[in-house]
C-alpha positions as CSV (number, residue, x, y, z in Angstrom):
1,M,-17.4,9.8,10.2
2,I,-18.9,13.0,9.8
3,K,-17.7,16.0,11.8
4,S,-19.5,19.3,12.4
5,M,-17.3,22.3,11.3
6,T,-18.3,23.8,15.1
7,G,-15.2,22.6,17.9
8,F,-13.3,23.4,20.4
9,G,-10.3,21.9,22.1
10,R,-7.6,22.8,24.3
11,C,-4.4,21.6,26.1
12,E,-2.2,22.8,28.7
13,K,0.8,21.0,29.5
14,A,2.9,21.9,32.4
15,T,6.4,21.1,34.2
16,E,8.8,22.1,36.7
17,E,10.7,23.9,33.2
18,Y,7.5,25.1,31.8
19,K,3.8,26.3,30.4
20,A,2.3,25.4,27.2
21,V,-1.3,26.0,26.3
22,V,-3.1,25.9,23.5
23,E,-6.7,26.6,22.3
24,I,-8.8,25.6,19.6
25,K,-11.8,27.0,18.3
26,S,-13.9,27.2,15.0
27,V,-16.8,28.3,13.1
28,N,-18.2,27.2,10.3
29,H,-16.8,28.6,6.8
30,K,-16.6,27.4,2.8
31,Y,-13.2,27.5,3.0
32,C,-10.1,26.2,5.6
33,D,-9.1,29.6,7.3
34,I,-6.8,29.1,9.8
35,S,-6.3,32.0,12.2
36,I,-2.9,31.6,14.5
37,K,-1.9,33.7,17.7
38,L,1.1,32.9,19.0
39,P,4.7,33.9,21.1
40,K,6.8,36.1,19.1
41,K,10.0,33.3,20.0
42,L,7.7,30.9,17.8
43,N,6.7,33.3,14.9
44,Q,9.4,31.3,12.9
45,F,7.7,28.1,13.1
46,E,4.5,29.3,12.1
47,V,4.3,27.8,8.9
48,A,5.4,24.0,10.3
49,I,2.6,25.0,12.9
50,R,-0.1,25.5,10.0
51,S,1.0,22.1,8.7
52,I,-0.2,20.3,11.6
53,L,-3.3,21.9,12.0
54,K,-4.4,21.1,8.6
55,E,-3.8,17.5,9.5
56,Y,-6.6,17.3,11.4
57,I,-8.6,20.2,10.0
58,K,-10.3,20.6,6.4
59,R,-12.2,23.1,6.3
60,G,-14.2,26.0,9.2
61,K,-13.3,29.5,9.9
62,V,-10.0,28.4,13.2
63,D,-8.6,30.3,15.6
64,V,-5.9,29.3,17.5
65,Y,-4.4,30.6,20.5
66,I,-1.0,29.4,21.4
67,S,1.1,30.4,24.9
68,Y,4.2,29.6,26.4
69,E,5.6,30.2,29.3
70,S,9.3,29.6,30.9
71,L,9.5,28.4,34.4
72,T,13.1,28.1,35.3
73,T,15.6,30.6,36.3
74,G,18.4,29.4,34.8
75,N,18.8,30.9,31.9
76,V,19.5,34.1,33.5
77,Q,23.3,35.1,34.0
78,V,25.2,38.1,36.1
79,K,27.5,39.7,33.6
80,Y,30.3,41.8,35.1
81,N,31.7,44.7,33.1
82,R,35.5,44.2,34.2
83,E,36.3,47.5,32.2
84,L,33.7,49.7,33.3
85,A,34.3,48.6,37.1
86,K,37.9,49.3,36.4
87,S,36.7,53.3,35.1
88,Y,35.1,53.6,38.6
89,A,37.6,52.7,40.4
90,D,40.0,55.1,38.8
91,S,37.9,57.8,38.6
92,I,37.1,57.4,42.6
93,R,41.2,57.7,43.2
94,S,41.7,60.5,40.8
95,I,39.0,62.2,42.8
96,G,40.5,61.2,45.9
97,D,44.3,62.8,44.3
98,D,42.7,65.6,43.5
99,F,40.9,67.1,46.8
100,D,43.6,64.9,49.0
101,I,41.0,63.0,50.4
102,S,40.3,59.3,51.1
103,A,39.9,57.1,48.1
104,D,37.8,54.7,50.2
105,I,37.3,51.9,47.6
106,S,35.4,48.5,48.1
107,A,34.1,45.6,45.7
108,S,30.5,45.9,47.1
109,L,30.4,49.7,46.4
110,L,31.6,49.1,42.6
111,S,28.8,46.4,42.3
112,R,26.6,48.8,42.9
113,Y,27.4,50.9,40.4
114,P,25.3,51.6,37.2
115,E,26.0,48.6,34.6
116,V,28.6,46.7,36.6
117,L,26.6,44.1,37.4
118,T,24.0,43.1,35.3
119,L,21.2,40.5,34.6
120,E,21.4,38.7,31.2
121,E,19.1,36.5,29.8
122,S,20.5,33.7,27.4
123,A,18.9,32.8,24.3
124,D,16.5,30.1,24.5
125,D,16.7,27.2,23.0
126,E,13.9,28.0,20.2
127,T,13.7,24.2,18.5
128,M,13.2,22.7,22.0
129,I,10.5,24.7,22.4
130,F,8.6,24.4,19.1
131,E,8.9,20.3,20.4
132,R,7.6,20.9,23.7
133,V,4.7,23.4,22.3
134,E,3.9,21.1,19.2
135,G,3.1,18.0,21.7
136,A,0.5,20.1,23.2
137,I,-1.4,21.3,19.7
138,R,-1.2,17.7,18.7
139,T,-3.1,17.2,21.8
140,A,-5.4,20.2,21.5
141,C,-6.1,18.8,17.9
142,E,-7.1,15.5,18.6
143,N,-9.7,16.8,21.5
144,F,-10.3,19.9,18.9
145,V,-11.6,16.7,16.3
146,R,-13.4,14.8,19.0
147,S,-15.7,17.3,19.7
148,R,-16.6,17.9,16.0
149,M,-17.4,14.5,15.7
150,D,-19.7,14.0,18.8
151,E,-21.0,17.0,17.3
152,G,-21.2,15.7,13.7
153,E,-23.2,12.6,15.2
154,N,-25.6,14.7,16.3
155,L,-25.9,16.2,13.0
156,K,-26.1,12.8,11.1
157,K,-28.7,11.8,14.0
158,D,-30.8,15.1,12.8
159,L,-30.2,14.5,9.1
160,L,-30.9,11.2,8.8
161,E,-34.4,11.7,10.7
162,K,-35.1,14.8,7.4
163,I,-33.9,12.4,4.8
164,D,-36.4,9.5,6.6
165,F,-39.1,11.8,6.1
166,I,-38.3,13.0,2.4
167,S,-38.3,9.3,2.1
168,D,-41.9,8.3,2.9
169,T,-43.2,11.9,1.1
170,V,-41.5,10.7,-2.1
171,D,-43.3,6.9,-1.1
172,Y,-46.8,9.2,-1.1
173,I,-46.4,10.8,-4.3
174,V,-45.4,7.4,-6.1
175,E,-48.3,6.0,-4.9
176,R,-50.9,8.8,-5.2
177,S,-49.7,9.9,-8.8
178,P,-51.8,7.2,-10.9
179,A,-54.6,7.8,-8.9
180,V,-54.3,11.5,-9.9
181,V,-54.8,10.1,-13.5
182,N,-57.3,8.0,-13.0
183,E,-59.1,11.0,-11.2
184,Y,-58.8,13.2,-14.4
185,R,-60.2,10.8,-16.3
186,A,-63.5,10.2,-14.7
187,K,-63.9,13.9,-14.0
188,L,-63.3,15.0,-18.0
189,K,-65.5,11.9,-19.1
190,S,-68.5,13.1,-16.8
191,K,-67.7,17.0,-18.0
192,V,-67.9,15.7,-22.2
193,E,-70.9,13.4,-21.3
194,E,-72.4,16.6,-19.4
195,L,-72.0,19.0,-22.0
196,L,-72.5,16.6,-25.2
197,G,-76.2,15.8,-23.4
198,G,-75.7,12.0,-23.0
199,V,-74.2,11.5,-26.2
200,Q,-71.0,8.9,-25.7
201,V,-68.1,10.0,-25.7
202,D,-65.3,8.8,-27.9
203,E,-63.2,6.7,-26.0
204,S,-60.1,7.3,-28.2
205,I,-60.3,11.1,-28.7
206,L,-60.5,10.7,-24.6
207,A,-57.9,8.7,-24.2
208,T,-55.6,10.7,-26.2
209,E,-56.2,13.5,-24.1
210,I,-55.7,11.6,-21.3
211,T,-52.2,10.7,-22.6
212,V,-51.6,14.3,-23.0
213,Y,-52.3,15.4,-19.3
214,A,-50.2,11.9,-18.0
215,D,-47.5,13.1,-19.7
216,K,-47.7,16.6,-18.7
217,M,-48.0,15.8,-15.0
218,C,-45.5,12.4,-14.8
219,V,-43.3,13.2,-12.2
220,D,-42.3,9.6,-12.4
221,E,-38.5,10.5,-12.9
222,E,-38.3,12.9,-10.7
223,M,-38.9,10.4,-8.2
224,V,-37.1,8.0,-9.7
225,R,-34.1,10.6,-8.9
226,L,-35.0,11.8,-5.5
227,K,-34.6,8.3,-4.1
228,S,-31.4,7.6,-6.2
229,H,-30.2,11.3,-4.3
230,I,-31.5,9.9,-1.2
231,V,-29.2,6.4,-1.3
232,S,-26.1,8.7,-2.4
233,M,-26.5,10.9,0.9
234,K,-27.3,8.2,3.3
235,K,-23.9,6.5,1.5
236,A,-22.0,9.6,1.8
237,F,-22.3,9.8,6.2
238,E,-20.0,6.2,5.6
239,D,-17.0,8.0,4.1
240,D,-14.1,9.2,6.2
241,D,-12.8,12.0,3.8
242,S,-14.7,15.6,4.2
243,I,-18.4,15.0,3.0
244,G,-19.7,18.6,3.5
245,R,-19.4,19.3,0.3
246,K,-20.9,16.4,-1.4
247,L,-23.7,16.5,0.8
248,D,-24.2,20.2,-0.1
249,F,-24.0,19.0,-4.3
250,I,-26.7,16.3,-3.4
251,A,-29.1,18.6,-1.5
252,Q,-29.1,20.7,-4.1
253,E,-29.9,18.1,-6.7
254,L,-32.6,17.4,-4.1
255,N,-34.1,20.7,-4.1
256,R,-33.9,21.1,-8.1
257,E,-36.1,17.9,-8.4
258,A,-38.6,19.1,-5.2
259,N,-39.0,22.7,-7.6
260,T,-40.0,20.3,-10.7
261,T,-42.6,18.5,-9.4
262,L,-44.1,21.0,-7.6
263,S,-44.5,22.8,-10.7
264,K,-46.1,20.2,-12.6
265,S,-48.7,19.4,-10.4
266,S,-52.2,20.3,-10.2
267,D,-52.9,17.9,-7.7
268,V,-53.6,19.6,-4.4
269,S,-52.2,17.1,-2.3
270,I,-49.1,16.1,-4.6
271,S,-48.2,20.2,-4.2
272,D,-48.9,20.1,-0.5
273,K,-46.4,17.1,-0.5
274,A,-43.8,18.8,-2.9
275,I,-44.0,22.0,-0.6
276,E,-42.9,19.8,2.3
277,L,-40.1,18.4,0.4
278,K,-38.7,21.8,0.1
279,T,-39.0,23.1,3.2
280,E,-37.4,19.9,4.5
281,I,-34.5,20.2,1.8
282,E,-33.8,23.8,2.8
283,K,-33.6,22.7,6.5
284,I,-31.2,19.8,5.2
285,R,-29.1,22.7,3.8
286,E,-29.2,24.6,6.6
287,Q,-27.4,22.1,8.6
288,I,-25.0,20.6,6.0
289,Q,-23.7,24.1,6.2
290,N,-22.3,23.5,9.6
291,I,-20.5,19.6,8.5
292,E,-16.5,19.3,7.2
């Protein structure tokens, strides 16, 4: 299945205890370049997260955003500093004794003094958090791959249309080539007879000249290779693996044969078709850059 390197996937998982959001987006790139932004509490799991992503992604510049929010207060505790409270109470009594005044002390009063009662957040269970986030990551990856496949189908349809155009152009050149040689023979014979003033032309000499011309202008090998590359490209579309690099190589070979055909041809119609070949192949190469 052909996949585009442009894609987007998102997953949001929310319960009474937590909310996890994962977003993945990508554009085309020669290699697999993954950038991850995640909460500090998950930094230790970055390698594991990257491994999960590579199960789904082979090529492309990919940006991944991960957020996690705890929605419970069960991990917040009140801490009572007994020693500090005792020190406050002793100090208040000493003040009362020193100045012969009432040392009015109550639990409510002591609790309001700094650091006697504090709120502390217990350490998060990071492994549990990762397990929750992992599910969101995999779902986002599945959505991401699905978007790439949908875009890939559109690319495939467009590429097949361009390949069919190239195939038709090759068929035209194959059909036209013999006529070019015959036309050259008739033109050459007429020119020689004109120069010789109607004297009969030596057919053996004429045949030799025609053979040299035909050999020089022959593009049969180029046409055979072009047809072979077209078949290879169509077969590649059925592969399940990443095929972008393979298609790029085939497109380069197509372009090479089109260049050779153009350089050999002295016929205007074949030259025009060779230019059309090069133009369409260049469009294919541009599209292939977006394929994983």
